mmCIF file as gemmi writes it, N, C-alpha and C atoms, coordinates in Angstrom:
data_model
loop_
_atom_site.group_PDB
_atom_site.id
_atom_site.type_symbol
_atom_site.label_atom_id
_atom_site.label_alt_id
_atom_site.label_comp_id
_atom_site.label_asym_id
_atom_site.label_entity_id
_atom_site.label_seq_id
_atom_site.pdbx_PDB_ins_code
_atom_site.Cartn_x
_atom_site.Cartn_y
_atom_site.Cartn_z
_atom_site.occupancy
_atom_site.B_iso_or_equiv
_atom_site.pdbx_formal_charge
_atom_site.auth_seq_id
_atom_site.auth_asym_id
_atom_site.pdbx_PDB_model_num
ATOM 1 N N . UNK Axp A 1 ? -7.63 -19.448 -20.068 1 0 ? 1 A 1
ATOM 2 C CA . UNK Axp A 1 ? -8.429 -18.674 -19.139 1 0 ? 1 A 1
ATOM 3 C C . UNK Axp A 1 ? -7.775 -18.751 -17.75 1 0 ? 1 A 1
ATOM 4 N N . UNK Axp A 2 ? -7.667 -17.608 -17.093 1 0 ? 2 A 1
ATOM 5 C CA . UNK Axp A 2 ? -7.053 -17.59 -15.762 1 0 ? 2 A 1
ATOM 6 C C . UNK Axp A 2 ? -8.117 -17.372 -14.682 1 0 ? 2 A 1
ATOM 7 N N . UNK Axp A 3 ? -7.665 -17.403 -13.429 1 0 ? 3 A 1
ATOM 8 C CA . UNK Axp A 3 ? -8.586 -17.27 -12.294 1 0 ? 3 A 1
ATOM 9 C C . UNK Axp A 3 ? -9.35 -15.949 -12.346 1 0 ? 3 A 1
ATOM 10 N N . UNK Axp A 4 ? -8.679 -14.883 -12.749 1 0 ? 4 A 1
ATOM 11 C CA . UNK Axp A 4 ? -9.33 -13.572 -12.815 1 0 ? 4 A 1
ATOM 12 C C . UNK Axp A 4 ? -10.491 -13.603 -13.806 1 0 ? 4 A 1
ATOM 13 N N . UNK Axp A 5 ? -10.27 -14.224 -14.961 1 0 ? 5 A 1
ATOM 14 C CA . UNK Axp A 5 ? -11.33 -14.315 -15.969 1 0 ? 5 A 1
ATOM 15 C C . UNK Axp A 5 ? -12.535 -15.108 -15.462 1 0 ? 5 A 1
ATOM 16 N N . UNK Axp A 6 ? -12.267 -16.1 -14.616 1 0 ? 6 A 1
ATOM 17 C CA . UNK Axp A 6 ? -13.352 -16.916 -14.074 1 0 ? 6 A 1
ATOM 18 C C . UNK Axp A 6 ? -14.112 -16.203 -12.956 1 0 ? 6 A 1
ATOM 19 N N . UNK Axp A 7 ? -13.374 -15.542 -12.076 1 0 ? 7 A 1
ATOM 20 C CA . UNK Axp A 7 ? -13.983 -14.958 -10.884 1 0 ? 7 A 1
ATOM 21 C C . UNK Axp A 7 ? -14.576 -13.565 -11.088 1 0 ? 7 A 1
ATOM 22 N N . UNK Axp A 8 ? -13.994 -12.778 -11.967 1 0 ? 8 A 1
ATOM 23 C CA . UNK Axp A 8 ? -14.436 -11.389 -12.127 1 0 ? 8 A 1
ATOM 24 C C . UNK Axp A 8 ? -15.933 -11.261 -12.437 1 0 ? 8 A 1
ATOM 25 N N . UNK Axp A 9 ? -16.472 -12.001 -13.41 1 0 ? 9 A 1
ATOM 26 C CA . UNK Axp A 9 ? -17.905 -11.831 -13.705 1 0 ? 9 A 1
ATOM 27 C C . UNK Axp A 9 ? -18.804 -12.133 -12.504 1 0 ? 9 A 1
ATOM 28 N N . UNK Axp A 10 ? -18.42 -13.117 -11.708 1 0 ? 10 A 1
ATOM 29 C CA . UNK Axp A 10 ? -19.213 -13.474 -10.527 1 0 ? 10 A 1
ATOM 30 C C . UNK Axp A 10 ? -19.093 -12.394 -9.463 1 0 ? 10 A 1
ATOM 31 N N . UNK Axp A 11 ? -17.859 -12.007 -9.148 1 0 ? 11 A 1
ATOM 32 C CA . UNK Axp A 11 ? -17.628 -11.04 -8.076 1 0 ? 11 A 1
ATOM 33 C C . UNK Axp A 11 ? -18.217 -9.668 -8.385 1 0 ? 11 A 1
ATOM 34 N N . UNK Axp A 12 ? -18.181 -9.257 -9.643 1 0 ? 12 A 1
ATOM 35 C CA . UNK Axp A 12 ? -18.689 -7.935 -10.005 1 0 ? 12 A 1
ATOM 36 C C . UNK Axp A 12 ? -20.22 -7.865 -9.99 1 0 ? 12 A 1
ATOM 37 N N . UNK Axp A 13 ? -20.88 -9.004 -9.914 1 0 ? 13 A 1
ATOM 38 C CA . UNK Axp A 13 ? -22.345 -9.018 -9.813 1 0 ? 13 A 1
ATOM 39 C C . UNK Axp A 13 ? -22.817 -8.971 -8.36 1 0 ? 13 A 1
ATOM 40 N N . UNK Axp A 14 ? -21.899 -9.178 -7.438 1 0 ? 14 A 1
ATOM 41 C CA . UNK Axp A 14 ? -22.239 -9.208 -6.015 1 0 ? 14 A 1
ATOM 42 C C . UNK Axp A 14 ? -22.085 -7.829 -5.386 1 0 ? 14 A 1
ATOM 43 N N . UNK Axp A 15 ? -22.771 -7.587 -4.274 1 0 ? 15 A 1
ATOM 44 C CA . UNK Axp A 15 ? -22.517 -6.354 -3.523 1 0 ? 15 A 1
ATOM 45 C C . UNK Axp A 15 ? -21.047 -6.333 -3.077 1 0 ? 15 A 1
ATOM 46 N N . UNK Axp A 16 ? -20.419 -5.163 -3.003 1 0 ? 16 A 1
ATOM 47 C CA . UNK Axp A 16 ? -18.99 -5.078 -2.688 1 0 ? 16 A 1
ATOM 48 C C . UNK Axp A 16 ? -18.563 -5.831 -1.432 1 0 ? 16 A 1
ATOM 49 N N . UNK Axp A 17 ? -19.306 -5.687 -0.339 1 0 ? 17 A 1
ATOM 50 C CA . UNK Axp A 17 ? -18.906 -6.374 0.902 1 0 ? 17 A 1
ATOM 51 C C . UNK Axp A 17 ? -19.025 -7.89 0.773 1 0 ? 17 A 1
ATOM 52 N N . UNK Axp A 18 ? -20.005 -8.354 0.015 1 0 ? 18 A 1
ATOM 53 C CA . UNK Axp A 18 ? -20.155 -9.79 -0.217 1 0 ? 18 A 1
ATOM 54 C C . UNK Axp A 18 ? -18.988 -10.306 -1.048 1 0 ? 18 A 1
ATOM 55 N N . UNK Axp A 19 ? -18.625 -9.575 -2.091 1 0 ? 19 A 1
ATOM 56 C CA . UNK Axp A 19 ? -17.486 -9.961 -2.928 1 0 ? 19 A 1
ATOM 57 C C . UNK Axp A 19 ? -16.198 -9.974 -2.11 1 0 ? 19 A 1
ATOM 58 N N . UNK Axp A 20 ? -16.032 -8.979 -1.253 1 0 ? 20 A 1
ATOM 59 C CA . UNK Axp A 20 ? -14.849 -8.905 -0.394 1 0 ? 20 A 1
ATOM 60 C C . UNK Axp A 20 ? -14.794 -10.114 0.533 1 0 ? 20 A 1
ATOM 61 N N . UNK Axp A 21 ? -15.904 -10.417 1.182 1 0 ? 21 A 1
ATOM 62 C CA . UNK Axp A 21 ? -15.957 -11.55 2.103 1 0 ? 21 A 1
ATOM 63 C C . UNK Axp A 21 ? -15.711 -12.878 1.41 1 0 ? 21 A 1
ATOM 64 N N . UNK Axp A 22 ? -16.282 -13.055 0.234 1 0 ? 22 A 1
ATOM 65 C CA . UNK Axp A 22 ? -16.093 -14.289 -0.526 1 0 ? 22 A 1
ATOM 66 C C . UNK Axp A 22 ? -14.637 -14.451 -0.955 1 0 ? 22 A 1
ATOM 67 N N . UNK Axp A 23 ? -14.039 -13.375 -1.441 1 0 ? 23 A 1
ATOM 68 C CA . UNK Axp A 23 ? -12.636 -13.416 -1.845 1 0 ? 23 A 1
ATOM 69 C C . UNK Axp A 23 ? -11.741 -13.708 -0.649 1 0 ? 23 A 1
ATOM 70 N N . UNK Axp A 24 ? -12.03 -13.069 0.461 1 0 ? 24 A 1
ATOM 71 C CA . UNK Axp A 24 ? -11.256 -13.281 1.688 1 0 ? 24 A 1
ATOM 72 C C . UNK Axp A 24 ? -11.334 -14.747 2.115 1 0 ? 24 A 1
ATOM 73 N N . UNK Axp A 25 ? -12.536 -15.315 2.09 1 0 ? 25 A 1
ATOM 74 C CA . UNK Axp A 25 ? -12.731 -16.714 2.489 1 0 ? 25 A 1
ATOM 75 C C . UNK Axp A 25 ? -12 -17.655 1.538 1 0 ? 25 A 1
ATOM 76 N N . UNK Axp A 26 ? -12.066 -17.386 0.254 1 0 ? 26 A 1
ATOM 77 C CA . UNK Axp A 26 ? -11.375 -18.211 -0.741 1 0 ? 26 A 1
ATOM 78 C C . UNK Axp A 26 ? -9.871 -18.193 -0.5 1 0 ? 26 A 1
ATOM 79 N N . UNK Axp A 27 ? -9.32 -17.02 -0.235 1 0 ? 27 A 1
ATOM 80 C CA . UNK Axp A 27 ? -7.886 -16.92 0.05 1 0 ? 27 A 1
ATOM 81 C C . UNK Axp A 27 ? -7.53 -17.6 1.371 1 0 ? 27 A 1
ATOM 82 N N . UNK Axp A 28 ? -8.41 -17.505 2.354 1 0 ? 28 A 1
ATOM 83 C CA . UNK Axp A 28 ? -8.167 -18.147 3.65 1 0 ? 28 A 1
ATOM 84 C C . UNK Axp A 28 ? -8.103 -19.674 3.496 1 0 ? 28 A 1
ATOM 85 N N . UNK Axp A 29 ? -8.997 -20.222 2.698 1 0 ? 29 A 1
ATOM 86 C CA . UNK Axp A 29 ? -9.045 -21.668 2.482 1 0 ? 29 A 1
ATOM 87 C C . UNK Axp A 29 ? -7.814 -22.158 1.715 1 0 ? 29 A 1
ATOM 88 N N . UNK Axp A 30 ? -7.331 -21.376 0.775 1 0 ? 30 A 1
ATOM 89 C CA . UNK Axp A 30 ? -6.189 -21.816 -0.04 1 0 ? 30 A 1
ATOM 90 C C . UNK Axp A 30 ? -4.836 -21.517 0.601 1 0 ? 30 A 1
ATOM 91 N N . UNK Axp A 31 ? -4.81 -20.649 1.608 1 0 ? 31 A 1
ATOM 92 C CA . UNK Axp A 31 ? -3.546 -20.269 2.249 1 0 ? 31 A 1
ATOM 93 C C . UNK Axp A 31 ? -2.841 -21.508 2.81 1 0 ? 31 A 1
ATOM 94 N N . UNK Axp A 32 ? -1.576 -21.662 2.475 1 0 ? 32 A 1
ATOM 95 C CA . UNK Axp A 32 ? -0.792 -22.782 2.988 1 0 ? 32 A 1
ATOM 96 C C . UNK Axp A 32 ? -1.022 -24.095 2.261 1 0 ? 32 A 1
ATOM 97 N N . UNK Axp A 33 ? -1.722 -24.061 1.151 1 0 ? 33 A 1
ATOM 98 C CA . UNK Axp A 33 ? -1.975 -25.28 0.372 1 0 ? 33 A 1
ATOM 99 C C . UNK Axp A 33 ? -1.174 -25.23 -0.924 1 0 ? 33 A 1
ATOM 100 N N . UNK Axp A 34 ? -1.126 -26.335 -1.655 1 0 ? 34 A 1
ATOM 101 C CA . UNK Axp A 34 ? -0.463 -26.311 -2.964 1 0 ? 34 A 1
ATOM 102 C C . UNK Axp A 34 ? -1.076 -25.288 -3.927 1 0 ? 34 A 1
ATOM 103 N N . UNK Axp A 35 ? -2.342 -24.954 -3.716 1 0 ? 35 A 1
ATOM 104 C CA . UNK Axp A 35 ? -2.987 -23.937 -4.562 1 0 ? 35 A 1
ATOM 105 C C . UNK Axp A 35 ? -2.268 -22.599 -4.408 1 0 ? 35 A 1
ATOM 106 N N . UNK Axp A 36 ? -1.919 -22.24 -3.174 1 0 ? 36 A 1
ATOM 107 C CA . UNK Axp A 36 ? -1.21 -20.981 -2.925 1 0 ? 36 A 1
ATOM 108 C C . UNK Axp A 36 ? 0.15 -20.987 -3.614 1 0 ? 36 A 1
ATOM 109 N N . UNK Axp A 37 ? 0.843 -22.116 -3.552 1 0 ? 37 A 1
ATOM 110 C CA . UNK Axp A 37 ? 2.142 -22.219 -4.231 1 0 ? 37 A 1
ATOM 111 C C . UNK Axp A 37 ? 1.967 -22.074 -5.736 1 0 ? 37 A 1
ATOM 112 N N . UNK Axp A 38 ? 0.9 -22.631 -6.254 1 0 ? 38 A 1
ATOM 113 C CA . UNK Axp A 38 ? 0.611 -22.508 -7.679 1 0 ? 38 A 1
ATOM 114 C C . UNK Axp A 38 ? 0.319 -21.059 -8.056 1 0 ? 38 A 1
ATOM 115 N N . UNK Axp A 39 ? -0.436 -20.361 -7.207 1 0 ? 39 A 1
ATOM 116 C CA . UNK Axp A 39 ? -0.717 -18.942 -7.455 1 0 ? 39 A 1
ATOM 117 C C . UNK Axp A 39 ? 0.572 -18.138 -7.477 1 0 ? 39 A 1
ATOM 118 N N . UNK Axp A 40 ? 1.459 -18.429 -6.512 1 0 ? 40 A 1
ATOM 119 C CA . UNK Axp A 40 ? 2.729 -17.703 -6.441 1 0 ? 40 A 1
ATOM 120 C C . UNK Axp A 40 ? 3.544 -17.919 -7.71 1 0 ? 40 A 1
ATOM 121 N N . UNK Axp A 41 ? 3.629 -19.16 -8.169 1 0 ? 41 A 1
ATOM 122 C CA . UNK Axp A 41 ? 4.426 -19.427 -9.371 1 0 ? 41 A 1
ATOM 123 C C . UNK Axp A 41 ? 3.809 -18.774 -10.604 1 0 ? 41 A 1
ATOM 124 N N . UNK Axp A 42 ? 2.501 -18.571 -10.577 1 0 ? 42 A 1
ATOM 125 C CA . UNK Axp A 42 ? 1.825 -17.974 -11.736 1 0 ? 42 A 1
ATOM 126 C C . UNK Axp A 42 ? 1.82 -16.444 -11.717 1 0 ? 42 A 1
ATOM 127 N N . UNK Axp A 43 ? 1.634 -15.844 -10.533 1 0 ? 43 A 1
ATOM 128 C CA . UNK Axp A 43 ? 1.425 -14.401 -10.469 1 0 ? 43 A 1
ATOM 129 C C . UNK Axp A 43 ? 2.572 -13.583 -9.887 1 0 ? 43 A 1
ATOM 130 N N . UNK Axp A 44 ? 3.409 -14.178 -9.066 1 0 ? 44 A 1
ATOM 131 C CA . UNK Axp A 44 ? 4.498 -13.411 -8.45 1 0 ? 44 A 1
ATOM 132 C C . UNK Axp A 44 ? 5.638 -13.222 -9.443 1 0 ? 44 A 1
ATOM 133 N N . UNK Axp A 45 ? 6.238 -12.05 -9.397 1 0 ? 45 A 1
ATOM 134 C CA . UNK Axp A 45 ? 7.379 -11.74 -10.257 1 0 ? 45 A 1
ATOM 135 C C . UNK Axp A 45 ? 8.57 -11.453 -9.358 1 0 ? 45 A 1
ATOM 136 N N . UNK Axp A 46 ? 9.631 -12.215 -9.526 1 0 ? 46 A 1
ATOM 137 C CA . UNK Axp A 46 ? 10.844 -11.99 -8.748 1 0 ? 46 A 1
ATOM 138 C C . UNK Axp A 46 ? 11.868 -11.292 -9.635 1 0 ? 46 A 1
ATOM 139 N N . UNK Axp A 47 ? 12.04 -10.008 -9.413 1 0 ? 47 A 1
ATOM 140 C CA . UNK Axp A 47 ? 13 -9.23 -10.188 1 0 ? 47 A 1
ATOM 141 C C . UNK Axp A 47 ? 13.598 -8.154 -9.29 1 0 ? 47 A 1
ATOM 142 N N . UNK Axp A 48 ? 14.905 -8.078 -9.275 1 0 ? 48 A 1
ATOM 143 C CA . UNK Axp A 48 ? 15.564 -7.057 -8.457 1 0 ? 48 A 1
ATOM 144 C C . UNK Axp A 48 ? 15.205 -5.648 -8.939 1 0 ? 48 A 1
ATOM 145 N N . UNK Axp A 49 ? 14.772 -5.52 -10.181 1 0 ? 49 A 1
ATOM 146 C CA . UNK Axp A 49 ? 14.382 -4.21 -10.709 1 0 ? 49 A 1
ATOM 147 C C . UNK Axp A 49 ? 13.137 -3.66 -10.015 1 0 ? 49 A 1
ATOM 148 N N . UNK Axp A 50 ? 12.358 -4.541 -9.424 1 0 ? 50 A 1
ATOM 149 C CA . UNK Axp A 50 ? 11.132 -4.11 -8.753 1 0 ? 50 A 1
ATOM 150 C C . UNK Axp A 50 ? 11.334 -3.786 -7.283 1 0 ? 50 A 1
ATOM 151 N N . UNK Axp A 51 ? 12.457 -4.178 -6.712 1 0 ? 51 A 1
ATOM 152 C CA . UNK Axp A 51 ? 12.649 -3.976 -5.274 1 0 ? 51 A 1
ATOM 153 C C . UNK Axp A 51 ? 12.689 -2.491 -4.929 1 0 ? 51 A 1
ATOM 154 N N . UNK Axp A 52 ? 12.151 -2.192 -3.752 1 0 ? 52 A 1
ATOM 155 C CA . UNK Axp A 52 ? 12.037 -0.817 -3.284 1 0 ? 52 A 1
ATOM 156 C C . UNK Axp A 52 ? 12.51 -0.755 -1.841 1 0 ? 52 A 1
ATOM 157 N N . UNK Axp A 53 ? 13.27 0.293 -1.521 1 0 ? 53 A 1
ATOM 158 C CA . UNK Axp A 53 ? 13.68 0.526 -0.146 1 0 ? 53 A 1
ATOM 159 C C . UNK Axp A 53 ? 12.928 1.758 0.342 1 0 ? 53 A 1
ATOM 160 N N . UNK Axp A 54 ? 12.126 1.581 1.382 1 0 ? 54 A 1
ATOM 161 C CA . UNK Axp A 54 ? 11.358 2.697 1.941 1 0 ? 54 A 1
ATOM 162 C C . UNK Axp A 54 ? 11.392 2.618 3.458 1 0 ? 54 A 1
ATOM 163 N N . UNK Axp A 55 ? 11.7 3.721 4.081 1 0 ? 55 A 1
ATOM 164 C CA . UNK Axp A 55 ? 11.731 3.799 5.541 1 0 ? 55 A 1
ATOM 165 C C . UNK Axp A 55 ? 12.663 2.753 6.149 1 0 ? 55 A 1
ATOM 166 N N . UNK Axp A 56 ? 13.744 2.459 5.44 1 0 ? 56 A 1
ATOM 167 C CA . UNK Axp A 56 ? 14.717 1.492 5.935 1 0 ? 56 A 1
ATOM 168 C C . UNK Axp A 56 ? 14.295 0.043 5.755 1 0 ? 56 A 1
ATOM 169 N N . UNK Axp A 57 ? 13.211 -0.192 5.055 1 0 ? 57 A 1
ATOM 170 C CA . UNK Axp A 57 ? 12.737 -1.553 4.802 1 0 ? 57 A 1
ATOM 171 C C . UNK Axp A 57 ? 12.869 -1.879 3.327 1 0 ? 57 A 1
ATOM 172 N N . UNK Axp A 58 ? 13.21 -3.117 3.027 1 0 ? 58 A 1
ATOM 173 C CA . UNK Axp A 58 ? 13.345 -3.572 1.645 1 0 ? 58 A 1
ATOM 174 C C . UNK Axp A 58 ? 12.093 -4.358 1.257 1 0 ? 58 A 1
ATOM 175 N N . UNK Axp A 59 ? 11.458 -3.945 0.168 1 0 ? 59 A 1
ATOM 176 C CA . UNK Axp A 59 ? 10.276 -4.637 -0.337 1 0 ? 59 A 1
ATOM 177 C C . UNK Axp A 59 ? 10.613 -5.266 -1.679 1 0 ? 59 A 1
ATOM 178 N N . UNK Axp A 60 ? 10.141 -6.489 -1.899 1 0 ? 60 A 1
ATOM 179 C CA . UNK Axp A 60 ? 10.46 -7.202 -3.136 1 0 ? 60 A 1
ATOM 180 C C . UNK Axp A 60 ? 9.808 -6.57 -4.355 1 0 ? 60 A 1
ATOM 181 N N . UNK Axp A 61 ? 8.752 -5.811 -4.123 1 0 ? 61 A 1
ATOM 182 C CA . UNK Axp A 61 ? 8.086 -5.144 -5.245 1 0 ? 61 A 1
ATOM 183 C C . UNK Axp A 61 ? 7.238 -4 -4.703 1 0 ? 61 A 1
ATOM 184 N N . UNK Axp A 62 ? 6.99 -2.973 -5.503 1 0 ? 62 A 1
ATOM 185 C CA . UNK Axp A 62 ? 6.35 -1.764 -4.99 1 0 ? 62 A 1
ATOM 186 C C . UNK Axp A 62 ? 4.834 -1.858 -4.801 1 0 ? 62 A 1
ATOM 187 N N . UNK Axp A 63 ? 4.226 -2.933 -5.244 1 0 ? 63 A 1
ATOM 188 C CA . UNK Axp A 63 ? 2.774 -3.053 -5.156 1 0 ? 63 A 1
ATOM 189 C C . UNK Axp A 63 ? 2.396 -3.835 -3.9 1 0 ? 63 A 1
ATOM 190 N N . UNK Axp A 64 ? 1.555 -3.222 -3.072 1 0 ? 64 A 1
ATOM 191 C CA . UNK Axp A 64 ? 1.136 -3.877 -1.836 1 0 ? 64 A 1
ATOM 192 C C . UNK Axp A 64 ? -0.373 -3.854 -1.678 1 0 ? 64 A 1
ATOM 193 N N . UNK Axp A 65 ? -0.824 -4.408 -0.571 1 0 ? 65 A 1
ATOM 194 C CA . UNK Axp A 65 ? -2.245 -4.46 -0.258 1 0 ? 65 A 1
ATOM 195 C C . UNK Axp A 65 ? -2.505 -3.559 0.941 1 0 ? 65 A 1
ATOM 196 N N . UNK Axp A 66 ? -3.512 -2.714 0.845 1 0 ? 66 A 1
ATOM 197 C CA . UNK Axp A 66 ? -3.853 -1.793 1.933 1 0 ? 66 A 1
ATOM 198 C C . UNK Axp A 66 ? -4.493 -2.539 3.103 1 0 ? 66 A 1
ATOM 199 N N . UNK Axp A 67 ? -4.461 -1.917 4.259 1 0 ? 67 A 1
ATOM 200 C CA . UNK Axp A 67 ? -4.94 -2.542 5.498 1 0 ? 67 A 1
ATOM 201 C C . UNK Axp A 67 ? -6.411 -2.936 5.445 1 0 ? 67 A 1
ATOM 202 N N . UNK Axp A 68 ? -7.213 -2.24 4.712 1 0 ? 68 A 1
ATOM 203 C CA . UNK Axp A 68 ? -8.639 -2.528 4.691 1 0 ? 68 A 1
ATOM 204 C C . UNK Axp A 68 ? -9.013 -3.877 4.122 1 0 ? 68 A 1
ATOM 205 N N . UNK Axp A 69 ? -8.135 -4.497 3.357 1 0 ? 69 A 1
ATOM 206 C CA . UNK Axp A 69 ? -8.494 -5.784 2.76 1 0 ? 69 A 1
ATOM 207 C C . UNK Axp A 69 ? -8.405 -6.931 3.76 1 0 ? 69 A 1
ATOM 208 N N . UNK Axp A 70 ? -7.354 -6.956 4.559 1 0 ? 70 A 1
ATOM 209 C CA . UNK Axp A 70 ? -7.163 -8.031 5.547 1 0 ? 70 A 1
ATOM 210 C C . UNK Axp A 70 ? -7.129 -7.412 6.94 1 0 ? 70 A 1
ATOM 211 N N . UNK Axp A 71 ? -8.271 -6.946 7.387 1 0 ? 71 A 1
ATOM 212 C CA . UNK Axp A 71 ? -8.371 -6.163 8.623 1 0 ? 71 A 1
ATOM 213 C C . UNK Axp A 71 ? -7.858 -6.88 9.859 1 0 ? 71 A 1
ATOM 214 N N . UNK Axp A 72 ? -7.985 -8.198 9.904 1 0 ? 72 A 1
ATOM 215 C CA . UNK Axp A 72 ? -7.597 -8.955 11.092 1 0 ? 72 A 1
ATOM 216 C C . UNK Axp A 72 ? -6.357 -9.82 10.88 1 0 ? 72 A 1
ATOM 217 N N . UNK Axp A 73 ? -5.593 -9.534 9.861 1 0 ? 73 A 1
ATOM 218 C CA . UNK Axp A 73 ? -4.343 -10.261 9.581 1 0 ? 73 A 1
ATOM 219 C C . UNK Axp A 73 ? -4.569 -11.769 9.506 1 0 ? 73 A 1
ATOM 220 N N . UNK Axp A 74 ? -5.57 -12.189 8.757 1 0 ? 74 A 1
ATOM 221 C CA . UNK Axp A 74 ? -5.9 -13.604 8.647 1 0 ? 74 A 1
ATOM 222 C C . UNK Axp A 74 ? -5.319 -14.273 7.404 1 0 ? 74 A 1
ATOM 223 N N . UNK Axp A 75 ? -4.973 -13.487 6.382 1 0 ? 75 A 1
ATOM 224 C CA . UNK Axp A 75 ? -4.53 -14.105 5.126 1 0 ? 75 A 1
ATOM 225 C C . UNK Axp A 75 ? -3.264 -13.473 4.535 1 0 ? 75 A 1
ATOM 226 N N . UNK Axp A 76 ? -2.292 -13.065 5.342 1 0 ? 76 A 1
ATOM 227 C CA . UNK Axp A 76 ? -1.115 -12.422 4.752 1 0 ? 76 A 1
ATOM 228 C C . UNK Axp A 76 ? -0.319 -13.336 3.817 1 0 ? 76 A 1
ATOM 229 N N . UNK Axp A 77 ? -0.238 -14.626 4.139 1 0 ? 77 A 1
ATOM 230 C CA . UNK Axp A 77 ? 0.514 -15.543 3.263 1 0 ? 77 A 1
ATOM 231 C C . UNK Axp A 77 ? -0.197 -15.738 1.928 1 0 ? 77 A 1
ATOM 232 N N . UNK Axp A 78 ? -1.51 -15.796 1.957 1 0 ? 78 A 1
ATOM 233 C CA . UNK Axp A 78 ? -2.26 -15.945 0.708 1 0 ? 78 A 1
ATOM 234 C C . UNK Axp A 78 ? -2.073 -14.717 -0.174 1 0 ? 78 A 1
ATOM 235 N N . UNK Axp A 79 ? -2.093 -13.534 0.431 1 0 ? 79 A 1
ATOM 236 C CA . UNK Axp A 79 ? -1.885 -12.306 -0.344 1 0 ? 79 A 1
ATOM 237 C C . UNK Axp A 79 ? -0.465 -12.248 -0.893 1 0 ? 79 A 1
ATOM 238 N N . UNK Axp A 80 ? 0.498 -12.688 -0.106 1 0 ? 80 A 1
ATOM 239 C CA . UNK Axp A 80 ? 1.882 -12.729 -0.589 1 0 ? 80 A 1
ATOM 240 C C . UNK Axp A 80 ? 2.006 -13.701 -1.76 1 0 ? 80 A 1
ATOM 241 N N . UNK Axp A 81 ? 1.232 -14.771 -1.739 1 0 ? 81 A 1
ATOM 242 C CA . UNK Axp A 81 ? 1.306 -15.743 -2.832 1 0 ? 81 A 1
ATOM 243 C C . UNK Axp A 81 ? 0.78 -15.168 -4.141 1 0 ? 81 A 1
ATOM 244 N N . UNK Axp A 82 ? 0.035 -14.072 -4.067 1 0 ? 82 A 1
ATOM 245 C CA . UNK Axp A 82 ? -0.437 -13.405 -5.282 1 0 ? 82 A 1
ATOM 246 C C . UNK Axp A 82 ? 0.604 -12.445 -5.842 1 0 ? 82 A 1
ATOM 247 N N . UNK Axp A 83 ? 1.732 -12.312 -5.134 1 0 ? 83 A 1
ATOM 248 C CA . UNK Axp A 83 ? 2.832 -11.512 -5.648 1 0 ? 83 A 1
ATOM 249 C C . UNK Axp A 83 ? 2.951 -10.116 -5.08 1 0 ? 83 A 1
ATOM 250 N N . UNK Axp A 84 ? 2.155 -9.773 -4.089 1 0 ? 84 A 1
ATOM 251 C CA . UNK Axp A 84 ? 2.262 -8.443 -3.502 1 0 ? 84 A 1
ATOM 252 C C . UNK Axp A 84 ? 3.575 -8.303 -2.741 1 0 ? 84 A 1
ATOM 253 N N . UNK Axp A 85 ? 4.199 -7.148 -2.855 1 0 ? 85 A 1
ATOM 254 C CA . UNK Axp A 85 ? 5.48 -6.896 -2.2 1 0 ? 85 A 1
ATOM 255 C C . UNK Axp A 85 ? 5.354 -6.635 -0.716 1 0 ? 85 A 1
ATOM 256 N N . UNK Axp A 86 ? 4.198 -6.188 -0.278 1 0 ? 86 A 1
ATOM 257 C CA . UNK Axp A 86 ? 3.945 -5.99 1.145 1 0 ? 86 A 1
ATOM 258 C C . UNK Axp A 86 ? 2.44 -6.047 1.401 1 0 ? 86 A 1
ATOM 259 N N . UNK Axp A 87 ? 2.111 -6.414 2.621 1 0 ? 87 A 1
ATOM 260 C CA . UNK Axp A 87 ? 0.716 -6.512 3.029 1 0 ? 87 A 1
ATOM 261 C C . UNK Axp A 87 ? 0.563 -5.71 4.312 1 0 ? 87 A 1
ATOM 262 N N . UNK Axp A 88 ? -0.25 -4.667 4.248 1 0 ? 88 A 1
ATOM 263 C CA . UNK Axp A 88 ? -0.514 -3.861 5.435 1 0 ? 88 A 1
ATOM 264 C C . UNK Axp A 88 ? -1.744 -4.453 6.116 1 0 ? 88 A 1
ATOM 265 N N . UNK Axp A 89 ? -1.579 -4.817 7.368 1 0 ? 89 A 1
ATOM 266 C CA . UNK Axp A 89 ? -2.692 -5.431 8.085 1 0 ? 89 A 1
ATOM 267 C C . UNK Axp A 89 ? -3.357 -4.395 8.979 1 0 ? 89 A 1
ATOM 268 N N . UNK Axp A 90 ? -4.52 -4.713 9.472 1 0 ? 90 A 1
ATOM 269 C CA . UNK Axp A 90 ? -5.225 -3.809 10.373 1 0 ? 90 A 1
ATOM 270 C C . UNK Axp A 90 ? -4.523 -3.727 11.714 1 0 ? 90 A 1
ATOM 271 N N . UNK Axp A 91 ? -5.079 -2.952 12.607 1 0 ? 91 A 1
ATOM 272 C CA . UNK Axp A 91 ? -4.495 -2.785 13.935 1 0 ? 91 A 1
ATOM 273 C C . UNK Axp A 91 ? -4.402 -4.11 14.679 1 0 ? 91 A 1
ATOM 274 N N . UNK Axp A 92 ? -3.304 -4.316 15.371 1 0 ? 92 A 1
ATOM 275 C CA . UNK Axp A 92 ? -3.107 -5.54 16.138 1 0 ? 92 A 1
ATOM 276 C C . UNK Axp A 92 ? -2.986 -5.148 17.603 1 0 ? 92 A 1
ATOM 277 N N . UNK Axp A 93 ? -3.842 -5.727 18.433 1 0 ? 93 A 1
ATOM 278 C CA . UNK Axp A 93 ? -3.803 -5.438 19.863 1 0 ? 93 A 1
ATOM 279 C C . UNK Axp A 93 ? -3.809 -6.745 20.642 1 0 ? 93 A 1
ATOM 280 N N . UNK Axp A 94 ? -3.269 -6.695 21.846 1 0 ? 94 A 1
ATOM 281 C CA . UNK Axp A 94 ? -3.246 -7.883 22.7 1 0 ? 94 A 1
ATOM 282 C C . UNK Axp A 94 ? -4.633 -8.136 23.266 1 0 ? 94 A 1
ATOM 283 N N . UNK Axp A 95 ? -4.991 -9.398 23.368 1 0 ? 95 A 1
ATOM 284 C CA . UNK Axp A 95 ? -6.269 -9.771 23.961 1 0 ? 95 A 1
ATOM 285 C C . UNK Axp A 95 ? -6.012 -10.539 25.239 1 0 ? 95 A 1
ATOM 286 N N . UNK Axp A 96 ? -6.923 -10.423 26.166 1 0 ? 96 A 1
ATOM 287 C CA . UNK Axp A 96 ? -6.828 -11.205 27.407 1 0 ? 96 A 1
ATOM 288 C C . UNK Axp A 96 ? -7.946 -12.186 27.456 1 0 ? 96 A 1
């Protein structure tokens, strides 16, 4: 049994925004820990056949995460540990 099999039944019973927030928090807590490294070794695929060049940028794989998932750029390393080739973050502005 993998993490998806464990989490899917719980997350699919929750309202979408609650499931999103819970998943985001779980990834935030595991980011930078041995758990994230374990996720990477389990889910990430390193193959030159998957690499994509777009707009002059090289991506390790064509599957990425849209900006709406990590609106404030809080968990890009955790998302990368799941094997995504790129992570689009929300708008970034300077604060005073």
